[in-house]
C-alpha positions in Angstrom: 96.9 103.6 93.8 100.1 103.5 95.8 98.7 101.0 98.3 97.2 98.8 95.6 100.5 98.7 93.8 102.4 98.0 96.9 100.2 95.3 98.4 98.8 93.8 95.1 95.9 92.2 97.0 94.0 89.2 95.8 90.8 90.7 97.2 89.8 94.3 97.9 86.9 94.5 100.4 84.9 97.8 100.6 82.1 98.3 103.1 79.5 100.8 102.0 78.0 102.0 104.3 81.0 101.4 106.6 80.7 100.1 110.2 81.0 101.8 112.6 81.3 105.2 110.9 78.0 104.8 108.9 79.4 106.7 105.9 78.9 105.3 102.4 80.8 105.4 99.0 78.9 107.1 96.3 78.6 105.6 92.7 80.7 108.6 91.5 83.5 107.8 94.0 83.4 104.1 92.9 83.8 105.1 89.3 86.9 106.9 90.2 88.3 104.1 92.4 87.6 100.9 90.4 89.5 101.8 87.2 92.6 101.9 89.3 92.2 98.3 90.7 93.9 95.6 88.7 91.5 93.1 87.1 93.5 90.3 88.9 92.1 91.7 92.2 88.6 90.6 93.1 86.6 93.6 94.4 83.9 92.9 96.9 81.6 95.7 97.9 79.8 94.8 101.2 76.5 96.6 101.0 74.9 95.1 104.2 73.4 98.5 105.2 72.9 100.0 101.7 69.2 99.6 101.6 69.0 102.3 104.4 70.5 104.7 101.9 68.1 104.3 99.0 65.8 101.9 97.2 67.6 102.8 93.9 69.8 99.9 92.7 70.1 101.1 89.1 73.8 101.8 89.5 74.5 98.2 90.3 74.0 96.9 86.7 76.3 99.7 85.4 79.1 98.6 87.6 78.9 94.8 87.2 78.7 95.3 83.4 81.7 97.6 83.4 84.1 95.9 85.8 84.6 92.1 85.3 86.2 91.6 88.8 83.4 93.0 90.9 81.0 91.4 93.4 78.3 93.5 95.2 76.8 91.7 98.2 73.8 92.4 100.4 72.2 90.7 103.3 68.7 90.4 104.7 70.1 90.6 108.3 70.1 94.4 108.6 67.5 96.3 106.6 65.0 93.5 106.6 65.8 92.4 110.2 66.2 88.7 109.4 69.5 87.5 110.8 68.1 84.2 111.7 67.4 83.1 108.2 71.0 83.6 107.2 70.2 84.8 103.7 71.7 87.3 101.4 72.3 87.9 97.7 75.0 89.2 95.4 75.4 90.8 92.0 78.4 89.4 90.2 80.1 90.5 87.0 80.7 88.1 84.1 84.2 87.6 85.2 83.0 86.4 88.6 80.2 84.0 87.4 81.9 81.0 89.1 80.6 82.4 92.4 77.0 82.2 91.2 77.3 78.4 90.7 77.7 77.4 94.3 75.1 74.8 95.3 72.9 76.0 98.1 73.7 72.9 100.2 77.1 74.4 100.8 75.6 77.8 101.8 73.5 76.7 104.7 70.0 77.7 103.7 66.9 75.9 102.7 63.5 76.3 101.1 61.8 77.9 104.1 64.6 80.5 104.3 64.1 81.2 100.6 60.4 81.7 101.1 60.9 84.1 104.0 63.5 86.0 102.1 61.3 86.4 99.0 58.4 87.6 101.1 60.6 90.2 102.7 61.8 91.5 99.4 58.2 91.8 98.2 57.4 93.9 101.2 59.8 96.6 100.5 57.3 99.4 101.0 56.9 98.4 104.6 60.7 98.5 105.2 61.0 101.7 103.3 58.7 103.4 105.8 60.9 102.3 108.6 63.9 103.7 106.8 62.2 107.0 106.5 61.7 107.1 110.2 65.4 106.3 110.8 66.2 109.2 108.4 64.3 111.6 110.7 66.1 110.2 113.8 69.5 110.7 112.2 68.5 114.3 111.6 67.5 114.8 115.2 70.8 113.4 116.4 72.7 115.8 114.2 70.5 118.8 115.3 70.4 118.0 119.0 73.7 116.4 119.8 76.0 117.8 117.1 76.1 121.4 118.5 77.0 120.3 122.0 80.6 121.4 122.8 83.0 118.5 122.6 80.6 116.3 120.7 80.7 115.3 117.0 77.9 113.4 115.2 79.3 111.7 112.1 77.3 111.7 108.9 75.6 108.3 108.6 73.5 106.6 106.0 73.0 103.4 108.0 70.8 102.3 110.9 73.3 103.4 113.4 75.3 106.6 114.2 78.8 107.3 115.5 79.2 110.0 118.1 82.5 111.5 119.5 82.2 112.7 123.1 84.5 114.2 125.7 86.4 111.2 127.1 86.0 112.5 130.7 82.3 111.9 130.4 82.7 108.2 129.5 81.9 106.7 133.0 79.0 109.1 133.5 77.5 108.2 130.1 78.0 104.5 130.8 76.3 104.7 134.2 73.4 106.8 132.8 72.7 104.4 130.0 72.9 101.4 132.3 70.5 103.0 134.8 67.9 103.5 132.1 68.4 100.1 130.6 69.9 101.1 127.3 72.8 99.2 125.7 75.1 101.5 123.7 78.4 100.4 122.1 81.4 102.3 123.6 84.2 101.9 121.2 87.5 100.7 122.6 89.7 100.5 119.5 92.6 102.9 119.0 91.7 106.4 117.7 87.9 105.9 118.3 88.0 105.1 122.1 86.2 108.4 122.7 83.3 107.4 120.4 80.0 105.6 120.9 78.0 103.8 118.3 74.2 103.9 118.7 71.8 101.6 116.8 68.5 103.3 116.1 65.5 101.9 117.9 62.0 103.2 118.0 61.6 107.0 117.9 60.7 107.2 121.6 63.9 105.1 122.5 66.0 107.3 120.3 64.6 110.4 122.0 65.4 108.9 125.4 69.0 108.2 124.4 69.4 111.8 123.2 68.0 113.2 126.4 70.5 111.1 128.4 73.4 112.4 126.4 72.2 116.0 126.7 71.7 115.7 130.5 75.2 114.3 131.1 76.7 117.0 128.8 75.0 119.7 130.8 76.3 118.5 134.2 
């Protein structure tokens, strides 16, 4: 509340799940936050990774009906693996209906992209199976890497995971990943420069990455 009152922002952008931490905002938490945002502030909730959390979207209608300054946006680039079609969709409240009237010629997509997007949305069961596999890999990271002294596995609901590691192992970890041909994001930003962000691959790839981490940690 203090920050909102001080800054009086035109737009409040919330990422859920957040990148790179992977944590999300629950509907219960949103219902505490949103009443404190002035209606003059447009609230955009970026749910690019939300489909990894759950297939339940019932909460969306509740929020867009209740809060007239709300836009909830999603993309097909992450969960559906279609960054090339440049497609997404949004749920807008009645107060934000002007955003639903943009012509597609200004948004850079065409009929073929639309057909691909609709086909992907109709194949949700296939993608849900992939999400369940990722859920299992998240659990394995937490079980295998979390207990290692000096390491911390952050709770994630996305298709990636953030891990804190002892900074003195950074060069060894980088060399080990490079030797095995794995590309892992080593964070360089302040406060998280001792963290790495791992995007989940196939189960066998995820296992190999965990084995690399454990081998370096045991040296």
